[in-house]
C-alpha positions as CSV (number, residue, x, y, z in Angstrom):
1,M,-28.7,-65.6,-8.1
2,P,-29.5,-68.2,-11.0
3,H,-26.4,-70.0,-12.0
4,E,-24.8,-69.0,-8.8
5,L,-21.6,-71.2,-7.7
6,H,-19.9,-71.4,-4.3
7,F,-16.5,-72.3,-3.2
8,V,-15.6,-72.7,0.5
9,A,-12.1,-73.0,2.0
10,Q,-11.4,-73.8,5.6
11,S,-8.5,-74.5,7.7
12,R,-7.3,-75.0,11.3
13,I,-4.8,-72.3,11.8
14,D,-2.7,-72.7,15.2
15,A,-2.9,-69.0,16.2
16,P,-5.6,-66.5,17.7
17,A,-7.9,-65.5,15.7
18,E,-7.4,-61.8,16.6
19,E,-4.1,-62.4,15.3
20,V,-4.9,-64.0,12.2
21,F,-7.4,-61.3,11.3
22,R,-4.6,-58.4,11.7
23,W,-2.4,-60.4,9.5
24,H,-4.7,-60.2,7.0
25,A,-5.7,-56.8,7.2
26,Q,-1.8,-55.3,6.7
27,P,-1.6,-53.7,3.4
28,D,0.3,-56.5,2.0
29,A,-1.6,-59.3,2.5
30,L,-2.7,-59.8,-1.0
31,E,1.0,-59.7,-2.0
32,R,1.5,-62.6,0.6
33,L,-1.4,-64.6,-0.3
34,S,-0.9,-64.4,-4.4
35,P,0.9,-67.6,-5.5
36,P,3.8,-67.1,-7.9
37,W,1.7,-68.8,-11.1
38,E,-1.3,-66.0,-10.2
39,P,0.6,-62.9,-10.7
40,V,-1.8,-59.9,-9.4
41,E,-1.0,-56.1,-10.2
42,I,-2.6,-53.5,-7.7
43,L,-3.6,-50.6,-9.3
44,Q,-5.1,-48.7,-6.3
45,R,-4.8,-50.2,-2.9
46,A,-7.6,-50.4,-1.0
47,S,-7.1,-47.9,2.6
48,G,-8.0,-50.9,4.2
49,I,-10.7,-53.6,4.8
50,R,-13.5,-51.6,6.4
51,D,-16.5,-51.0,4.8
52,G,-16.5,-48.7,1.4
53,D,-12.7,-48.8,1.3
54,R,-12.1,-49.6,-2.6
55,G,-9.5,-50.9,-4.9
56,A,-8.5,-52.4,-8.5
57,L,-6.2,-54.9,-9.5
58,R,-4.9,-55.9,-12.8
59,V,-5.3,-59.9,-13.1
60,R,-4.5,-62.5,-15.7
61,M,-7.3,-64.5,-17.6
62,G,-5.5,-66.4,-20.0
63,P,-3.6,-64.2,-22.6
64,F,-5.7,-61.4,-21.3
65,K,-5.0,-58.7,-18.6
66,I,-8.5,-57.9,-16.9
67,R,-8.8,-54.9,-14.6
68,W,-11.2,-56.0,-11.6
69,F,-12.3,-53.3,-9.4
70,F,-13.8,-54.2,-5.9
71,V,-15.4,-52.9,-2.4
72,H,-15.0,-54.0,0.9
73,R,-18.1,-54.8,3.0
74,D,-19.8,-56.5,6.2
75,Y,-16.7,-55.8,8.2
76,I,-16.8,-57.2,11.7
77,E,-13.7,-56.3,13.6
78,G,-11.2,-59.4,14.0
79,R,-13.6,-61.7,12.6
80,Q,-14.8,-61.1,8.8
81,F,-14.6,-58.8,5.9
82,R,-16.2,-59.4,2.6
83,D,-14.6,-58.2,-1.1
84,V,-17.3,-57.7,-3.7
85,Q,-16.6,-56.9,-7.1
86,I,-17.9,-53.8,-8.8
87,S,-16.7,-54.5,-12.0
88,G,-14.3,-57.4,-13.5
89,P,-14.2,-60.7,-14.6
90,F,-17.1,-62.5,-13.2
91,R,-21.0,-61.6,-13.5
92,R,-20.6,-61.5,-9.9
93,W,-18.5,-62.1,-7.0
94,E,-18.2,-62.0,-3.5
95,H,-15.8,-63.4,-1.1
96,T,-16.3,-63.7,2.7
97,H,-13.1,-63.7,4.6
98,K,-14.0,-65.2,8.1
99,V,-12.0,-66.0,11.3
100,D,-13.6,-68.2,14.2
101,P,-11.8,-68.3,17.4
102,Q,-11.1,-72.4,18.2
103,G,-10.2,-71.6,21.7
104,P,-7.5,-69.5,22.6
105,R,-5.0,-70.3,20.4
106,A,-6.2,-71.4,17.6
107,C,-8.8,-70.5,15.2
108,L,-11.1,-71.7,11.8
109,L,-10.2,-69.5,8.8
110,T,-12.6,-69.6,6.1
111,D,-12.9,-68.3,2.7
112,R,-16.7,-68.5,1.3
113,I,-16.8,-67.2,-2.3
114,C,-20.2,-66.9,-4.2
115,Y,-19.7,-66.2,-8.0
116,A,-21.3,-66.3,-11.5
117,L,-19.6,-66.7,-14.6
118,P,-20.3,-64.4,-17.5
119,L,-22.8,-66.5,-20.2
120,G,-24.7,-68.0,-17.1
121,M,-25.5,-71.9,-18.2
122,V,-23.2,-71.9,-21.1
123,G,-20.3,-70.1,-18.9
124,N,-21.1,-72.8,-16.0
125,F,-20.7,-75.4,-18.4
126,L,-17.9,-74.1,-20.1
127,A,-15.4,-72.8,-17.7
128,G,-17.3,-73.9,-14.3
129,W,-15.3,-77.0,-13.6
130,F,-12.2,-74.8,-14.4
131,V,-12.7,-72.0,-11.8
132,Q,-13.4,-74.3,-9.2
133,R,-10.0,-76.2,-9.8
134,K,-8.2,-73.0,-9.8
135,L,-10.0,-71.5,-6.6
136,A,-9.0,-75.0,-5.0
137,R,-5.4,-74.7,-5.8
138,L,-5.4,-70.8,-5.1
139,F,-6.8,-71.1,-1.5
140,K,-4.8,-74.3,-0.8
141,Y,-1.8,-72.1,-1.2
142,R,-3.0,-69.3,0.9
143,H,-4.1,-71.3,3.6
144,R,-0.6,-72.8,3.8
145,V,0.8,-69.5,3.6
146,T,-1.3,-68.2,6.3
147,A,-0.8,-71.2,8.5
148,D,3.0,-71.1,8.0
149,A,3.4,-67.3,9.1
150,F,2.4,-68.8,12.4
151,R,4.6,-71.3,12.9
152,P,7.2,-70.8,15.4
153,S,10.4,-71.1,12.8
154,S,8.3,-68.9,10.2
155,N,10.3,-65.8,8.5
156,S,6.8,-64.4,7.6
157,K,5.3,-61.6,9.6
158,T,3.6,-62.5,12.9
159,A,2.0,-60.8,15.5
160,S,5.5,-60.3,17.5
161,S,7.0,-58.2,14.2
162,W,4.2,-55.9,13.6
């Protein structure tokens, strides 16, 4: 697709891939992973992360609140799922969540986003740098929250509290 942008965040998490995947599949995962400076209102909670599960959010873009409708696709048990925008703030948005084992007690968490901004090249020129910076900050937070959830001293939900 012309004018498509890409963002990738990867982190090693000291926990088995299956546990990290289950943690992301919990109904309150989005709330746990949303930083305080990026409030997200859930309008319709997806019933899960499997193919065809749909949801709706309200996100803030500057002074505006925008509805964001999505569907989950490409589910692979214990390894990956993808959020695909049906309608919302982007011309295109596909976010693949992937968890790859790195031995029995660790994994590589990868968030890969392919997106296109409204207005094509003009949108990229005016806002591309800003969106990339926001994504970098957001996923730094999300990966830290995920890693912290599996530290022994963590108060967050771990596999033993399910």
